[in-house]
C-alpha positions as CSV (number, residue, x, y, z in Angstrom):
1,M,-130.1,4.4,-25.1
2,A,-129.2,6.3,-21.9
3,G,-128.8,9.5,-23.7
4,Y,-132.0,9.4,-25.5
5,E,-133.6,8.8,-22.0
6,L,-131.7,11.6,-20.1
7,G,-132.8,13.9,-22.9
8,R,-136.7,13.0,-22.7
9,S,-136.1,13.3,-18.8
10,A,-134.7,16.7,-19.5
11,L,-137.4,18.0,-21.5
12,E,-140.3,16.7,-18.8
13,R,-138.3,19.0,-16.2
14,E,-138.2,22.1,-18.7
15,L,-134.4,22.1,-18.7
16,G,-133.4,24.7,-21.6
17,L,-131.5,23.4,-24.3
18,L,-128.5,26.0,-23.9
19,E,-128.4,24.7,-19.9
20,L,-128.1,20.8,-21.1
21,V,-125.4,21.9,-23.5
22,G,-123.8,24.1,-20.7
23,V,-123.8,20.8,-18.4
24,H,-122.5,18.4,-21.0
25,H,-119.7,20.8,-22.0
26,E,-118.9,21.3,-17.8
27,V,-118.5,17.3,-17.9
28,L,-116.4,17.1,-20.6
29,C,-114.1,19.4,-19.8
30,E,-113.6,17.7,-16.3
31,V,-113.4,14.3,-18.1
32,L,-110.9,15.5,-20.8
33,T,-108.4,17.0,-18.2
34,T,-108.4,13.5,-16.2
35,S,-108.3,11.0,-19.4
36,P,-104.9,9.6,-20.5
37,A,-103.7,11.7,-23.8
38,D,-104.1,8.5,-26.1
39,E,-107.6,8.0,-25.1
40,L,-108.8,11.7,-26.2
41,P,-110.1,11.0,-29.4
42,D,-112.5,8.2,-28.2
43,V,-113.6,10.2,-25.3
44,A,-114.2,13.2,-27.5
45,G,-116.1,10.7,-30.0
46,A,-118.0,9.1,-27.4
47,A,-119.1,12.6,-25.9
48,A,-120.3,13.9,-29.0
49,E,-122.3,10.7,-29.7
50,F,-123.7,10.7,-26.3
51,L,-124.7,15.0,-26.8
52,I,-126.6,13.6,-30.3
53,E,-128.5,11.0,-28.2
54,V,-129.7,13.4,-25.7
55,L,-130.6,16.3,-28.4
56,A,-132.2,13.6,-30.2
57,S,-135.8,14.4,-27.9
58,Y,-135.1,18.2,-28.3
59,D,-135.3,18.0,-31.9
60,M,-138.1,15.9,-32.4
61,V,-139.9,18.3,-30.3
62,Q,-138.6,21.4,-32.4
63,R,-140.0,19.2,-35.4
64,G,-143.2,18.6,-34.1
65,V,-142.9,14.8,-33.5
66,P,-145.5,13.7,-31.0
67,R,-143.7,12.3,-27.8
68,A,-144.8,8.7,-26.6
69,P,-146.5,7.9,-23.5
């Protein structure tokens, strides 16, 4: 849910999709370099799920789904 709310906030601030994905990539790279090797698959999976949640708002806007008030 936090990812979805972050995506809505990014839309409200008119943050571009490429900028948003770029920030996600930078943070993921930092986290991967500081995570133990045996946790990397879980970290990468969680990062992918989080990014999908964030991008859900952008997907809805692209598809023309009305935003909730």
